[in-house]
Backbone atoms as SQL, in Angstrom:
CREATE TABLE atoms (id INTEGER PRIMARY KEY, chain TEXT, resi INTEGER, resn TEXT, atom TEXT, x REAL, y REAL, z REAL);
INSERT INTO atoms VALUES
  (1, 'A', 1, 'MET', 'N', 0.850, -1.172, 0.000),
  (2, 'A', 1, 'MET', 'CA', 0.000, 0.000, 0.000),
  (3, 'A', 1, 'MET', 'C', 0.896, 1.235, 0.000),
  (4, 'A', 2, 'GLU', 'N', 0.546, 2.192, -0.856),
  (5, 'A', 2, 'GLU', 'CA', 1.283, 3.449, -0.952),
  (6, 'A', 2, 'GLU', 'C', 0.298, 4.600, -0.762),
  (7, 'A', 3, 'ILE', 'N', 0.626, 5.492, 0.155),
  (8, 'A', 3, 'ILE', 'CA', -0.242, 6.628, 0.468),
  (9, 'A', 3, 'ILE', 'C', 0.463, 7.909, 0.046),
  (10, 'A', 4, 'THR', 'N', -0.240, 8.733, -0.747),
  (11, 'A', 4, 'THR', 'CA', 0.336, 9.970, -1.250),
  (12, 'A', 4, 'THR', 'C', -0.643, 11.116, -1.034),
  (13, 'A', 5, 'SER', 'N', -0.142, 12.232, -0.523),
  (14, 'A', 5, 'SER', 'CA', -0.961, 13.437, -0.393),
  (15, 'A', 5, 'SER', 'C', -0.853, 14.218, -1.695),
  (16, 'A', 6, 'LEU', 'N', -2.001, 14.541, -2.276),
  (17, 'A', 6, 'LEU', 'CA', -2.060, 15.265, -3.533),
  (18, 'A', 6, 'LEU', 'C', -2.575, 16.680, -3.294),
  (19, 'A', 7, 'GLU', 'N', -2.506, 17.510, -4.325),
  (20, 'A', 7, 'GLU', 'CA', -3.022, 18.876, -4.227),
  (21, 'A', 7, 'GLU', 'C', -4.504, 18.868, -3.889),
  (22, 'A', 8, 'GLY', 'N', -4.935, 19.903, -3.224),
  (23, 'A', 8, 'GLY', 'CA', -6.348, 20.057, -2.909),
  (24, 'A', 8, 'GLY', 'C', -6.809, 19.213, -1.740),
  (25, 'A', 9, 'GLY', 'N', -5.871, 18.725, -0.932),
  (26, 'A', 9, 'GLY', 'CA', -6.252, 17.939, 0.239),
  (27, 'A', 9, 'GLY', 'C', -6.733, 16.540, -0.084),
  (28, 'A', 10, 'ILE', 'N', -6.366, 16.026, -1.246),
  (29, 'A', 10, 'ILE', 'CA', -6.784, 14.678, -1.649),
  (30, 'A', 10, 'ILE', 'C', -5.692, 13.690, -1.285),
  (31, 'A', 11, 'THR', 'N', -6.092, 12.548, -0.764),
  (32, 'A', 11, 'THR', 'CA', -5.173, 11.462, -0.450),
  (33, 'A', 11, 'THR', 'C', -5.374, 10.351, -1.471),
  (34, 'A', 12, 'ARG', 'N', -4.261, 9.901, -2.072),
  (35, 'A', 12, 'ARG', 'CA', -4.330, 8.749, -2.977),
  (36, 'A', 12, 'ARG', 'C', -3.765, 7.536, -2.242),
  (37, 'A', 13, 'ILE', 'N', -4.546, 6.466, -2.256),
  (38, 'A', 13, 'ILE', 'CA', -4.102, 5.200, -1.665),
  (39, 'A', 13, 'ILE', 'C', -3.992, 4.196, -2.804),
  (40, 'A', 14, 'ARG', 'N', -2.785, 3.717, -3.030),
  (41, 'A', 14, 'ARG', 'CA', -2.529, 2.758, -4.103),
  (42, 'A', 14, 'ARG', 'C', -2.397, 1.374, -3.469),
  (43, 'A', 15, 'LEU', 'N', -3.289, 0.470, -3.868),
  (44, 'A', 15, 'LEU', 'CA', -3.295, -0.883, -3.309),
  (45, 'A', 15, 'LEU', 'C', -2.664, -1.878, -4.281),
  (46, 'A', 16, 'GLN', 'N', -2.044, -2.909, -3.726),
  (47, 'A', 16, 'GLN', 'CA', -1.396, -3.962, -4.515),
  (48, 'A', 16, 'GLN', 'C', -1.751, -5.321, -3.939),
  (49, 'A', 17, 'GLY', 'N', -1.854, -6.317, -4.804),
  (50, 'A', 17, 'GLY', 'CA', -2.027, -7.691, -4.340),
  (51, 'A', 17, 'GLY', 'C', -3.475, -8.099, -4.193),
  (52, 'A', 18, 'ARG', 'N', -3.703, -8.958, -3.228),
  (53, 'A', 18, 'ARG', 'CA', -5.026, -9.534, -3.008),
  (54, 'A', 18, 'ARG', 'C', -5.675, -8.919, -1.771),
  (55, 'A', 19, 'LEU', 'N', -6.939, -8.558, -1.902),
  (56, 'A', 19, 'LEU', 'CA', -7.697, -8.089, -0.741),
  (57, 'A', 19, 'LEU', 'C', -8.538, -9.252, -0.229),
  (58, 'A', 20, 'ASP', 'N', -7.835, -10.313, 0.151),
  (59, 'A', 20, 'ASP', 'CA', -8.464, -11.458, 0.795),
  (60, 'A', 20, 'ASP', 'C', -8.280, -11.273, 2.301),
  (61, 'A', 21, 'ALA', 'N', -8.517, -12.309, 3.092),
  (62, 'A', 21, 'ALA', 'CA', -8.420, -12.174, 4.551),
  (63, 'A', 21, 'ALA', 'C', -7.032, -11.701, 4.976),
  (64, 'A', 22, 'MET', 'N', -5.982, -12.324, 4.449),
  (65, 'A', 22, 'MET', 'CA', -4.632, -11.961, 4.853),
  (66, 'A', 22, 'MET', 'C', -4.251, -10.572, 4.340),
  (67, 'A', 23, 'GLY', 'N', -4.550, -10.276, 3.086),
  (68, 'A', 23, 'GLY', 'CA', -4.215, -8.976, 2.519),
  (69, 'A', 23, 'GLY', 'C', -4.930, -7.838, 3.223),
  (70, 'A', 24, 'THR', 'N', -6.209, -8.045, 3.525),
  (71, 'A', 24, 'THR', 'CA', -6.991, -7.015, 4.212),
  (72, 'A', 24, 'THR', 'C', -6.486, -6.824, 5.632),
  (73, 'A', 25, 'ASP', 'N', -6.136, -7.922, 6.291),
  (74, 'A', 25, 'ASP', 'CA', -5.604, -7.832, 7.649),
  (75, 'A', 25, 'ASP', 'C', -4.286, -7.053, 7.671),
  (76, 'A', 26, 'ASN', 'N', -3.465, -7.232, 6.635),
  (77, 'A', 26, 'ASN', 'CA', -2.166, -6.559, 6.567),
  (78, 'A', 26, 'ASN', 'C', -2.295, -5.044, 6.409),
  (79, 'A', 27, 'ILE', 'N', -3.324, -4.572, 5.726),
  (80, 'A', 27, 'ILE', 'CA', -3.442, -3.138, 5.452),
  (81, 'A', 27, 'ILE', 'C', -4.568, -2.444, 6.202),
  (82, 'A', 28, 'GLY', 'N', -5.451, -3.187, 6.830),
  (83, 'A', 28, 'GLY', 'CA', -6.685, -2.650, 7.389),
  (84, 'A', 28, 'GLY', 'C', -6.542, -1.404, 8.225),
  (85, 'A', 29, 'VAL', 'N', -5.703, -1.434, 9.244),
  (86, 'A', 29, 'VAL', 'CA', -5.565, -0.306, 10.159),
  (87, 'A', 29, 'VAL', 'C', -4.981, 0.901, 9.441),
  (88, 'A', 30, 'HIS', 'N', -3.921, 0.689, 8.652),
  (89, 'A', 30, 'HIS', 'CA', -3.279, 1.801, 7.942),
  (90, 'A', 30, 'HIS', 'C', -4.204, 2.393, 6.873),
  (91, 'A', 31, 'PHE', 'N', -4.937, 1.527, 6.174),
  (92, 'A', 31, 'PHE', 'CA', -5.873, 1.999, 5.153),
  (93, 'A', 31, 'PHE', 'C', -6.967, 2.847, 5.801),
  (94, 'A', 32, 'SER', 'N', -7.560, 2.335, 6.852),
  (95, 'A', 32, 'SER', 'CA', -8.640, 3.055, 7.534),
  (96, 'A', 32, 'SER', 'C', -8.165, 4.403, 8.047),
  (97, 'A', 33, 'ALA', 'N', -6.966, 4.444, 8.613),
  (98, 'A', 33, 'ALA', 'CA', -6.423, 5.706, 9.128),
  (99, 'A', 33, 'ALA', 'C', -6.171, 6.691, 7.989),
  (100, 'A', 34, 'ALA', 'N', -5.604, 6.225, 6.887),
  (101, 'A', 34, 'ALA', 'CA', -5.331, 7.105, 5.751),
  (102, 'A', 34, 'ALA', 'C', -6.623, 7.617, 5.131),
  (103, 'A', 35, 'ALA', 'N', -7.619, 6.765, 5.044),
  (104, 'A', 35, 'ALA', 'CA', -8.898, 7.156, 4.447),
  (105, 'A', 35, 'ALA', 'C', -9.665, 8.130, 5.333),
  (106, 'A', 36, 'ALA', 'N', -9.345, 8.165, 6.615),
  (107, 'A', 36, 'ALA', 'CA', -10.073, 9.027, 7.558),
  (108, 'A', 36, 'ALA', 'C', -9.410, 10.381, 7.764),
  (109, 'A', 37, 'MET', 'N', -8.246, 10.602, 7.120),
  (110, 'A', 37, 'MET', 'CA', -7.547, 11.880, 7.311),
  (111, 'A', 37, 'MET', 'C', -8.361, 13.024, 6.725),
  (112, 'A', 38, 'ALA', 'N', -8.500, 14.078, 7.517),
  (113, 'A', 38, 'ALA', 'CA', -9.231, 15.258, 7.036),
  (114, 'A', 38, 'ALA', 'C', -8.491, 15.823, 5.834),
  (115, 'A', 39, 'PRO', 'N', -9.162, 16.293, 4.819),
  (116, 'A', 39, 'PRO', 'CA', -10.598, 16.507, 4.727),
  (117, 'A', 39, 'PRO', 'C', -11.370, 15.315, 4.152),
  (118, 'A', 40, 'CYS', 'N', -10.847, 14.126, 4.231),
  (119, 'A', 40, 'CYS', 'CA', -11.545, 12.903, 3.804),
  (120, 'A', 40, 'CYS', 'C', -11.916, 12.917, 2.325),
  (121, 'A', 41, 'ARG', 'N', -11.014, 13.351, 1.508),
  (122, 'A', 41, 'ARG', 'CA', -11.169, 13.261, 0.049),
  (123, 'A', 41, 'ARG', 'C', -10.116, 12.272, -0.404),
  (124, 'A', 42, 'VAL', 'N', -10.566, 11.052, -0.722),
  (125, 'A', 42, 'VAL', 'CA', -9.659, 9.934, -0.959),
  (126, 'A', 42, 'VAL', 'C', -9.951, 9.293, -2.307),
  (127, 'A', 43, 'VAL', 'N', -8.877, 9.032, -3.069),
  (128, 'A', 43, 'VAL', 'CA', -8.989, 8.240, -4.286),
  (129, 'A', 43, 'VAL', 'C', -8.181, 6.962, -4.056),
  (130, 'A', 44, 'VAL', 'N', -8.785, 5.834, -4.427),
  (131, 'A', 44, 'VAL', 'CA', -8.154, 4.535, -4.178),
  (132, 'A', 44, 'VAL', 'C', -7.856, 3.870, -5.518),
  (133, 'A', 45, 'ASP', 'N', -6.574, 3.648, -5.773),
  (134, 'A', 45, 'ASP', 'CA', -6.097, 3.022, -7.005),
  (135, 'A', 45, 'ASP', 'C', -6.134, 1.504, -6.834),
  (136, 'A', 46, 'LEU', 'N', -6.991, 0.851, -7.605),
  (137, 'A', 46, 'LEU', 'CA', -7.142, -0.603, -7.545),
  (138, 'A', 46, 'LEU', 'C', -6.429, -1.318, -8.684),
  (139, 'A', 47, 'CYS', 'N', -5.617, -0.609, -9.470),
  (140, 'A', 47, 'CYS', 'CA', -4.941, -1.210, -10.633),
  (141, 'A', 47, 'CYS', 'C', -4.138, -2.451, -10.265),
  (142, 'A', 48, 'GLY', 'N', -3.527, -2.443, -9.091),
  (143, 'A', 48, 'GLY', 'CA', -2.674, -3.552, -8.685),
  (144, 'A', 48, 'GLY', 'C', -3.378, -4.638, -7.889),
  (145, 'A', 49, 'VAL', 'N', -4.704, -4.538, -7.755),
  (146, 'A', 49, 'VAL', 'CA', -5.463, -5.524, -6.983),
  (147, 'A', 49, 'VAL', 'C', -6.001, -6.587, -7.937),
  (148, 'A', 50, 'GLY', 'N', -5.569, -7.825, -7.728),
  (149, 'A', 50, 'GLY', 'CA', -5.985, -8.908, -8.604),
  (150, 'A', 50, 'GLY', 'C', -7.180, -9.692, -8.100),
  (151, 'A', 51, 'PHE', 'N', -7.505, -9.523, -6.824),
  (152, 'A', 51, 'PHE', 'CA', -8.596, -10.290, -6.216),
  (153, 'A', 51, 'PHE', 'C', -9.138, -9.508, -5.031),
  (154, 'A', 52, 'ILE', 'N', -10.456, -9.539, -4.871),
  (155, 'A', 52, 'ILE', 'CA', -11.069, -8.904, -3.702),
  (156, 'A', 52, 'ILE', 'C', -12.122, -9.839, -3.126),
  (157, 'A', 53, 'ALA', 'N', -12.022, -10.081, -1.831),
  (158, 'A', 53, 'ALA', 'CA', -12.970, -10.951, -1.122),
  (159, 'A', 53, 'ALA', 'C', -13.867, -10.087, -0.236),
  (160, 'A', 54, 'SER', 'N', -14.752, -10.725, 0.486),
  (161, 'A', 54, 'SER', 'CA', -15.733, -9.998, 1.298),
  (162, 'A', 54, 'SER', 'C', -15.091, -9.092, 2.347),
  (163, 'A', 55, 'LEU', 'N', -13.981, -9.509, 2.947),
  (164, 'A', 55, 'LEU', 'CA', -13.323, -8.648, 3.941),
  (165, 'A', 55, 'LEU', 'C', -12.742, -7.401, 3.294),
  (166, 'A', 56, 'GLY', 'N', -12.233, -7.533, 2.086),
  (167, 'A', 56, 'GLY', 'CA', -11.740, -6.372, 1.349),
  (168, 'A', 56, 'GLY', 'C', -12.869, -5.419, 1.004),
  (169, 'A', 57, 'MET', 'N', -13.998, -5.987, 0.595),
  (170, 'A', 57, 'MET', 'CA', -15.169, -5.157, 0.291),
  (171, 'A', 57, 'MET', 'C', -15.624, -4.418, 1.542),
  (172, 'A', 58, 'ARG', 'N', -15.645, -5.123, 2.655),
  (173, 'A', 58, 'ARG', 'CA', -16.062, -4.508, 3.918),
  (174, 'A', 58, 'ARG', 'C', -15.152, -3.343, 4.288),
  (175, 'A', 59, 'LEU', 'N', -13.852, -3.514, 4.115),
  (176, 'A', 59, 'LEU', 'CA', -12.895, -2.442, 4.412),
  (177, 'A', 59, 'LEU', 'C', -13.191, -1.208, 3.558),
  (178, 'A', 60, 'LEU', 'N', -13.423, -1.406, 2.264),
  (179, 'A', 60, 'LEU', 'CA', -13.717, -0.287, 1.374),
  (180, 'A', 60, 'LEU', 'C', -15.038, 0.388, 1.746),
  (181, 'A', 61, 'ILE', 'N', -16.067, -0.407, 1.992),
  (182, 'A', 61, 'ILE', 'CA', -17.385, 0.143, 2.318),
  (183, 'A', 61, 'ILE', 'C', -17.347, 0.917, 3.638),
  (184, 'A', 62, 'THR', 'N', -16.743, 0.340, 4.657),
  (185, 'A', 62, 'THR', 'CA', -16.644, 0.999, 5.964),
  (186, 'A', 62, 'THR', 'C', -15.888, 2.321, 5.854),
  (187, 'A', 63, 'SER', 'N', -14.789, 2.312, 5.113),
  (188, 'A', 63, 'SER', 'CA', -13.994, 3.531, 4.955),
  (189, 'A', 63, 'SER', 'C', -14.754, 4.589, 4.172),
  (190, 'A', 64, 'ALA', 'N', -15.486, 4.180, 3.135),
  (191, 'A', 64, 'ALA', 'CA', -16.283, 5.138, 2.355),
  (192, 'A', 64, 'ALA', 'C', -17.388, 5.745, 3.203),
  (193, 'A', 65, 'ARG', 'N', -18.034, 4.931, 4.001),
  (194, 'A', 65, 'ARG', 'CA', -19.093, 5.456, 4.875),
  (195, 'A', 65, 'ARG', 'C', -18.531, 6.410, 5.919),
  (196, 'A', 66, 'ASN', 'N', -17.357, 6.085, 6.462),
  (197, 'A', 66, 'ASN', 'CA', -16.725, 6.975, 7.436),
  (198, 'A', 66, 'ASN', 'C', -16.360, 8.313, 6.798),
  (199, 'A', 67, 'ALA', 'N', -15.877, 8.280, 5.565),
  (200, 'A', 67, 'ALA', 'CA', -15.558, 9.522, 4.856),
  (201, 'A', 67, 'ALA', 'C', -16.824, 10.349, 4.634),
  (202, 'A', 68, 'LYS', 'N', -17.910, 9.672, 4.268),
  (203, 'A', 68, 'LYS', 'CA', -19.165, 10.378, 4.000),
  (204, 'A', 68, 'LYS', 'C', -19.699, 11.054, 5.262),
  (205, 'A', 69, 'VAL', 'N', -19.562, 10.383, 6.416),
  (206, 'A', 69, 'VAL', 'CA', -20.001, 10.957, 7.692),
  (207, 'A', 69, 'VAL', 'C', -19.237, 12.248, 7.987),
  (208, 'A', 70, 'LYS', 'N', -17.967, 12.295, 7.558),
  (209, 'A', 70, 'LYS', 'CA', -17.140, 13.485, 7.781),
  (210, 'A', 70, 'LYS', 'C', -17.250, 14.468, 6.619),
  (211, 'A', 71, 'MET', 'N', -18.323, 14.314, 5.825),
  (212, 'A', 71, 'MET', 'CA', -18.583, 15.187, 4.681),
  (213, 'A', 71, 'MET', 'C', -17.513, 15.071, 3.605),
  (214, 'A', 72, 'GLY', 'N', -16.923, 13.902, 3.489),
  (215, 'A', 72, 'GLY', 'CA', -15.903, 13.649, 2.480),
  (216, 'A', 72, 'GLY', 'C', -16.385, 12.655, 1.447),
  (217, 'A', 73, 'VAL', 'N', -15.437, 12.136, 0.684),
  (218, 'A', 73, 'VAL', 'CA', -15.762, 11.179, -0.365),
  (219, 'A', 73, 'VAL', 'C', -14.575, 10.244, -0.579),
  (220, 'A', 74, 'MET', 'N', -14.879, 9.015, -0.930),
  (221, 'A', 74, 'MET', 'CA', -13.858, 8.059, -1.338),
  (222, 'A', 74, 'MET', 'C', -14.256, 7.550, -2.710),
  (223, 'A', 75, 'VAL', 'N', -13.313, 7.605, -3.657),
  (224, 'A', 75, 'VAL', 'CA', -13.561, 7.209, -5.037),
  (225, 'A', 75, 'VAL', 'C', -12.606, 6.079, -5.407),
  (226, 'A', 76, 'LEU', 'N', -13.151, 4.999, -5.963),
  (227, 'A', 76, 'LEU', 'CA', -12.334, 3.884, -6.436),
  (228, 'A', 76, 'LEU', 'C', -12.074, 4.050, -7.923),
  (229, 'A', 77, 'TYR', 'N', -10.881, 3.636, -8.360),
  (230, 'A', 77, 'TYR', 'CA', -10.600, 3.687, -9.793),
  (231, 'A', 77, 'TYR', 'C', -9.594, 2.616, -10.202),
  (232, 'A', 78, 'GLY', 'N', -9.599, 2.327, -11.508),
  (233, 'A', 78, 'GLY', 'CA', -8.593, 1.451, -12.091),
  (234, 'A', 78, 'GLY', 'C', -8.741, -0.023, -11.799),
  (235, 'A', 79, 'ALA', 'N', -9.916, -0.476, -11.448),
  (236, 'A', 79, 'ALA', 'CA', -10.097, -1.894, -11.108),
  (237, 'A', 79, 'ALA', 'C', -9.861, -2.781, -12.332),
  (238, 'A', 80, 'THR', 'N', -9.232, -3.922, -12.106),
  (239, 'A', 80, 'THR', 'CA', -9.076, -4.921, -13.161),
  (240, 'A', 80, 'THR', 'C', -10.452, -5.477, -13.501),
  (241, 'A', 81, 'ASP', 'N', -10.559, -6.172, -14.611),
  (242, 'A', 81, 'ASP', 'CA', -11.856, -6.710, -15.030),
  (243, 'A', 81, 'ASP', 'C', -12.483, -7.591, -13.953),
  (244, 'A', 82, 'MET', 'N', -11.677, -8.469, -13.350),
  (245, 'A', 82, 'MET', 'CA', -12.217, -9.382, -12.338),
  (246, 'A', 82, 'MET', 'C', -12.713, -8.611, -11.108),
  (247, 'A', 83, 'VAL', 'N', -11.929, -7.661, -10.652),
  (248, 'A', 83, 'VAL', 'CA', -12.321, -6.862, -9.489),
  (249, 'A', 83, 'VAL', 'C', -13.519, -5.986, -9.844),
  (250, 'A', 84, 'GLN', 'N', -13.535, -5.419, -11.040),
  (251, 'A', 84, 'GLN', 'CA', -14.660, -4.590, -11.478),
  (252, 'A', 84, 'GLN', 'C', -15.957, -5.403, -11.488),
  (253, 'A', 85, 'ASP', 'N', -15.884, -6.654, -11.932),
  (254, 'A', 85, 'ASP', 'CA', -17.066, -7.528, -11.924),
  (255, 'A', 85, 'ASP', 'C', -17.615, -7.697, -10.510),
  (256, 'A', 86, 'VAL', 'N', -16.721, -7.913, -9.554),
  (257, 'A', 86, 'VAL', 'CA', -17.146, -8.079, -8.158),
  (258, 'A', 86, 'VAL', 'C', -17.771, -6.790, -7.642),
  (259, 'A', 87, 'LEU', 'N', -17.151, -5.654, -7.932),
  (260, 'A', 87, 'LEU', 'CA', -17.691, -4.362, -7.493),
  (261, 'A', 87, 'LEU', 'C', -19.088, -4.139, -8.066),
  (262, 'A', 88, 'GLU', 'N', -19.268, -4.490, -9.332),
  (263, 'A', 88, 'GLU', 'CA', -20.581, -4.323, -9.963),
  (264, 'A', 88, 'GLU', 'C', -21.619, -5.258, -9.358),
  (265, 'A', 89, 'GLN', 'N', -21.235, -6.518, -9.109),
  (266, 'A', 89, 'GLN', 'CA', -22.170, -7.479, -8.516),
  (267, 'A', 89, 'GLN', 'C', -22.610, -7.035, -7.129),
  (268, 'A', 90, 'MET', 'N', -21.728, -6.382, -6.403),
  (269, 'A', 90, 'MET', 'CA', -22.036, -5.920, -5.052),
  (270, 'A', 90, 'MET', 'C', -22.659, -4.520, -5.044),
  (271, 'A', 91, 'ALA', 'N', -22.839, -3.927, -6.222),
  (272, 'A', 91, 'ALA', 'CA', -23.433, -2.584, -6.366),
  (273, 'A', 91, 'ALA', 'C', -22.693, -1.541, -5.529),
  (274, 'A', 92, 'ILE', 'N', -21.376, -1.626, -5.527),
  (275, 'A', 92, 'ILE', 'CA', -20.555, -0.693, -4.755),
  (276, 'A', 92, 'ILE', 'C', -20.753, 0.742, -5.222),
  (277, 'A', 93, 'ASP', 'N', -21.083, 0.920, -6.505),
  (278, 'A', 93, 'ASP', 'CA', -21.280, 2.282, -7.010),
  (279, 'A', 93, 'ASP', 'C', -22.477, 2.982, -6.368),
  (280, 'A', 94, 'GLN', 'N', -23.295, 2.238, -5.626),
  (281, 'A', 94, 'GLN', 'CA', -24.388, 2.849, -4.874),
  (282, 'A', 94, 'GLN', 'C', -23.888, 3.450, -3.559),
  (283, 'A', 95, 'ILE', 'N', -22.678, 3.064, -3.153),
  (284, 'A', 95, 'ILE', 'CA', -22.101, 3.520, -1.888),
  (285, 'A', 95, 'ILE', 'C', -21.013, 4.560, -2.113),
  (286, 'A', 96, 'MET', 'N', -20.221, 4.363, -3.173),
  (287, 'A', 96, 'MET', 'CA', -19.121, 5.274, -3.498),
  (288, 'A', 96, 'MET', 'C', -18.900, 5.280, -5.002),
  (289, 'A', 97, 'PRO', 'N', -18.366, 6.366, -5.540),
  (290, 'A', 97, 'PRO', 'CA', -18.094, 6.392, -6.974),
  (291, 'A', 97, 'PRO', 'C', -17.016, 5.376, -7.366),
  (292, 'A', 98, 'VAL', 'N', -17.218, 4.741, -8.514),
  (293, 'A', 98, 'VAL', 'CA', -16.247, 3.818, -9.094),
  (294, 'A', 98, 'VAL', 'C', -16.038, 4.275, -10.529),
  (295, 'A', 99, 'VAL', 'N', -14.809, 4.674, -10.859),
  (296, 'A', 99, 'VAL', 'CA', -14.515, 5.207, -12.185),
  (297, 'A', 99, 'VAL', 'C', -13.313, 4.484, -12.785),
  (298, 'A', 100, 'ALA', 'N', -13.069, 4.741, -14.060),
  (299, 'A', 100, 'ALA', 'CA', -12.026, 4.014, -14.784),
  (300, 'A', 100, 'ALA', 'C', -10.621, 4.553, -14.556),
  (301, 'A', 101, 'SER', 'N', -10.480, 5.866, -14.434),
  (302, 'A', 101, 'SER', 'CA', -9.132, 6.449, -14.424),
  (303, 'A', 101, 'SER', 'C', -8.887, 7.339, -13.203),
  (304, 'A', 102, 'GLU', 'N', -7.602, 7.609, -12.967),
  (305, 'A', 102, 'GLU', 'CA', -7.235, 8.504, -11.876),
  (306, 'A', 102, 'GLU', 'C', -7.768, 9.912, -12.133),
  (307, 'A', 103, 'ALA', 'N', -7.722, 10.370, -13.381),
  (308, 'A', 103, 'ALA', 'CA', -8.218, 11.712, -13.700),
  (309, 'A', 103, 'ALA', 'C', -9.695, 11.853, -13.327),
  (310, 'A', 104, 'LEU', 'N', -10.498, 10.849, -13.662),
  (311, 'A', 104, 'LEU', 'CA', -11.924, 10.890, -13.303),
  (312, 'A', 104, 'LEU', 'C', -12.117, 10.810, -11.792),
  (313, 'A', 105, 'ALA', 'N', -11.289, 10.004, -11.127),
  (314, 'A', 105, 'ALA', 'CA', -11.384, 9.889, -9.665),
  (315, 'A', 105, 'ALA', 'C', -11.064, 11.221, -9.003),
  (316, 'A', 106, 'LEU', 'N', -10.027, 11.892, -9.478),
  (317, 'A', 106, 'LEU', 'CA', -9.662, 13.195, -8.911),
  (318, 'A', 106, 'LEU', 'C', -10.761, 14.223, -9.153),
  (319, 'A', 107, 'GLU', 'N', -11.368, 14.174, -10.332),
  (320, 'A', 107, 'GLU', 'CA', -12.473, 15.080, -10.634),
  (321, 'A', 107, 'GLU', 'C', -13.635, 14.857, -9.655),
  (322, 'A', 108, 'GLN', 'N', -13.961, 13.588, -9.406),
  (323, 'A', 108, 'GLN', 'CA', -15.042, 13.256, -8.455),
  (324, 'A', 108, 'GLN', 'C', -14.671, 13.718, -7.040),
  (325, 'A', 109, 'ALA', 'N', -13.434, 13.515, -6.637),
  (326, 'A', 109, 'ALA', 'CA', -13.001, 13.872, -5.288),
  (327, 'A', 109, 'ALA', 'C', -13.011, 15.389, -5.079),
  (328, 'A', 110, 'ARG', 'N', -12.763, 16.143, -6.159),
  (329, 'A', 110, 'ARG', 'CA', -12.737, 17.600, -6.066),
  (330, 'A', 110, 'ARG', 'C', -14.128, 18.220, -6.168),
  (331, 'A', 111, 'ALA', 'N', -15.086, 17.456, -6.677),
  (332, 'A', 111, 'ALA', 'CA', -16.436, 17.987, -6.906),
  (333, 'A', 111, 'ALA', 'C', -17.045, 18.456, -5.588),
  (334, 'A', 112, 'PRO', 'N', -17.754, 19.575, -5.629),
  (335, 'A', 112, 'PRO', 'CA', -18.413, 20.043, -4.403),
  (336, 'A', 112, 'PRO', 'C', -19.496, 19.030, -3.984),
  (337, 'A', 113, 'ASP', 'N', -19.739, 18.988, -2.709),
  (338, 'A', 113, 'ASP', 'CA', -20.702, 18.013, -2.156),
  (339, 'A', 113, 'ASP', 'C', -22.087, 18.216, -2.665);
């Protein structure tokens, strides 16, 4: 996991590997803390994620809801086809924006509430 502060108070979290039980356990605390940093405008790069299980989904959903409570937003982008299929089946786009590119994610994160 790589965390980068971008212009405009946006945090980019770049994930790698599998978001299965072990992968989620390895990043859970650090991911949640990074996603909760004020002003809670977070873009999450899923390009390097090859698999996502229910615990990974829970981590993303919980973090997105926490950002929303703080009047922020979390945007997912760059999912591989397999991960994108899972996100669509779980209707994640009803909870947080899911877009194709970093440019679109940054645009969503910068958009006024």
